Each structure stands twice: as C-alpha cells, then as structure tokens.
N, C-alpha and C positions, 0 to 999 in steps of 0.2 A: 554204616555203609549200606547203600540201597541194594536190594536183591529182588529177584523175580518172585512174586507170590503166585504160585500156580493156582490156588483156589480162587483168587479174585481176578486173575487174568491181567495183572498189571504189576507195576513196581511199587513196593512198599518201602517206607523209610524206617530206618533203625534209629533209635534214640530220639524220636519225636522231632525230627528236623523240620517238619511242617510248622511247628511253633516258632522256630527261628526265622522262617520265611515270611511269616505274617506281617511283621513290621515293614519288610521290603515290599510286600504286596500293597500295603496301604500307601507307602510312598509312591509306588508306581501309579496307583489310582489317583493320588493327588497330582502327580505330574501330568497324567492324562487330562484331568479336569482343567489344570492351568493351561495346558497346550490348547485345549478346545476354546478356553476363554480368550487366549491370545490370538488364535486364528479368527475368532469372531471380531475381535477388536481390529485386527488387520483388515478384515473385509470392510468394516465400517469406515476405517481410515481411507481405504482405497476408493470407496464410494464417494467420500467427501472430497478426496483429491480430484476425482473425475468431475465432480460438480464445480470445484474451484477452477479447474482447467477450462470447463465450458464457460464459466463466467468471465474468465480472463480473455477467452477468445471473443466473446460477445463485446466486452469492453474495448478490445483491440479493434474490432470492427467499427465501433462508434467513433473512437478517437485514436488516431494513429500517432506515432511519435512525431512525424513531420507536422501534423496539425498542432500538436502541443508546442512545437518550436515556433510555428507561425503565430500562435496565440500569445506566447511569451514575447515575441518580437513586437507584436502590435501593442501589447500592454506597456512595454518599455517605451515605444514611440508616443503613446498617449500620455504617459507620465512626463516625458520630456516636453511635450507640447504644453501640458498643464503648467510645468515649471516656467516655460518661456512666457506664457500668458501672465502668470503671476509676477514674473520679473518685469515684464513690459509695463504693467500697471504701476508698480511701486519703485521701479528703478530710478536712481538719481538722474541718470542721463536723460531718460524720457521726461522726467519732471522739469528739468532745466530746458529741454527742447520745447516743451509746451509753454513754459513761461516766456521763452524767447519769441515764440510765435505770437503770443499775446502782446508782447511789447512792440513787435514789428507791426502787428495789426493796429495797435493803438497809435503808433507813429504815422502809419499810412492814413488812418482815419483823421488824425489831426492835420496832416498835410492836405488832405482832400478838403477838409472843412476850411482851412486857411485859404485855399485857392478859390473857394466859392465866395468867400467874403471879399 
C-alpha cells in the first residue's frame, strides 16, 4: 500500500509495485507510438483526398455530365449512319434497284438506237 515518505517528499510504493507497472508503461508507450503513426497516416490520406477532390473538380470543369451525354449521343448517331451506309452498299434491295436501272437504261438505249435507224 502506498504511503507518504517524508524524507523524499513524495509517495513511495510498498512491495515494489513499480515493477508491476513497467509492462503497462511499455504498452502505453507502444499505444502512443501507434497513435502517432495512425495520425500521420490520416494526415497523408486527408492530403491525398484533397488532391483527388481537386482533380475531380478540374475534370468536372473540362467535361461535364451533359457533355458526356451529348458525346455518347453523337457517337450513337455516327454508328447508325455507318451502319446505314454499309447496308446501302450491300443491301439486296439496292442491288436489285441498280440492276433494274441498268436494264431500263439498256432498253432506253436500244429504243433510241432503233429509232435512229
């Protein structure tokens, strides 16, 4: 049990309780160092998050959501136009129409040549 030591002007421990407190002191020191490490990691993470937020803001200034929607709409329109062009060149209907036009032209040419003779 602790009691006042009048010669030293403080409290002295009976039965060497300071030896019992040393492992607790070392654990407290370890906790202090880990807390300091965690606080430094939190500071670095906060700094990185601020940088990320700045980059997001800059990117938002460059390309907005409505711009992205418009770009996607234009890309879809372009792909549809490309598909229509490809279909128009190779479609059976267009091939038959061109062959019919050629036949009509041939018949007209033959009629014109017969009239001249």
